[in-house]
C-alpha positions in Angstrom: -40.6 -72.1 -13.0 -41.1 -75.4 -11.4 -37.9 -76.3 -9.6 -39.3 -79.5 -8.2 -38.6 -81.2 -11.5 -34.9 -80.7 -10.9 -35.1 -82.4 -7.5 -34.7 -86.0 -8.6 -33.4 -87.5 -5.3 -36.7 -89.2 -4.4 -35.4 -91.2 -1.4 -34.1 -88.3 0.7 -34.4 -85.0 -1.1 -32.4 -82.1 0.2 -32.4 -78.4 -0.7 -29.5 -76.5 0.8 -29.7 -72.7 1.0 -26.3 -71.0 1.4 -27.3 -67.3 1.8 -23.8 -66.1 2.7 -25.4 -63.6 5.1 -26.7 -63.6 8.6 -29.7 -61.4 7.6 -32.7 -63.4 8.6 -35.0 -61.3 6.3 -33.0 -62.4 3.2 -33.2 -66.0 4.3 -37.0 -65.9 4.8 -37.5 -64.0 1.5 -35.3 -66.6 -0.3 -37.3 -69.5 1.2 -40.5 -67.8 0.0 -39.2 -67.3 -3.5 -38.1 -71.0 -3.7 -41.6 -72.0 -2.5 -43.2 -69.8 -5.2 -41.0 -71.7 -7.7 -42.3 -75.2 -6.8 -40.1 -76.3 -3.9 -41.6 -77.5 -0.6 -40.6 -75.0 2.0 -40.1 -77.8 4.5 -37.2 -79.2 2.4 -35.2 -75.9 2.3 -32.6 -75.7 5.0 -29.7 -73.3 5.6 -26.6 -75.4 5.2 -23.2 -74.7 3.6 -21.9 -78.3 3.6 -22.1 -79.5 0.0 -20.5 -82.8 1.1 -23.9 -83.8 2.5 -25.6 -83.5 -0.9 -26.3 -86.4 -3.2 -27.1 -86.5 -6.9 -30.6 -85.2 -7.4 -30.4 -82.6 -4.6 -30.4 -78.8 -5.0 -27.9 -76.2 -3.8 -29.1 -72.6 -3.7 -26.6 -69.7 -3.2 -27.3 -66.0 -2.9 -25.4 -63.9 -5.4 -27.1 -60.4 -5.0 -29.6 -59.8 -6.3 -30.2 -63.4 -7.4 -30.6 -66.8 -6.0 -28.6 -69.3 -8.1 -30.1 -72.8 -8.1 -27.7 -75.7 -8.9 -28.6 -79.3 -9.3 -26.2 -82.0 -8.1 -25.5 -84.5 -10.9 -22.6 -86.4 -9.6 -20.7 -87.1 -6.3 -17.2 -88.5 -6.8 -15.8 -91.1 -4.4 -13.2 -88.4 -3.3 -16.2 -86.3 -2.1 -16.2 -83.7 -4.9 -19.8 -82.7 -5.7 -20.5 -81.7 -9.3 -23.4 -79.3 -10.0 -24.9 -77.5 -12.9 -26.8 -74.3 -12.7 -30.5 -74.7 -13.5 -32.1 -71.4 -12.6 -31.5 -67.8 -11.5 -34.3 -66.3 -9.4 -34.5 -62.6 -8.6 -34.8 -62.0 -4.9 
């Protein structure tokens, strides 16, 4: 699957990984799986602050045993970030 097609924020693309664990091995494996699915590993950063995301960015959470990839499609003036699930990747 090519996840880069869902990354439509061309000006300043962000991919936030929220692994919900301090296990560095899981974080590295998640980054590797995201790279295998078309995302530039340099864009992936561990960050839980969805407020920093803009439309066209990706938010990836870890829901064992899967990575859930969500694309941001709207950011309300109130700060609410709306996302839709675009992929589930086995970790």
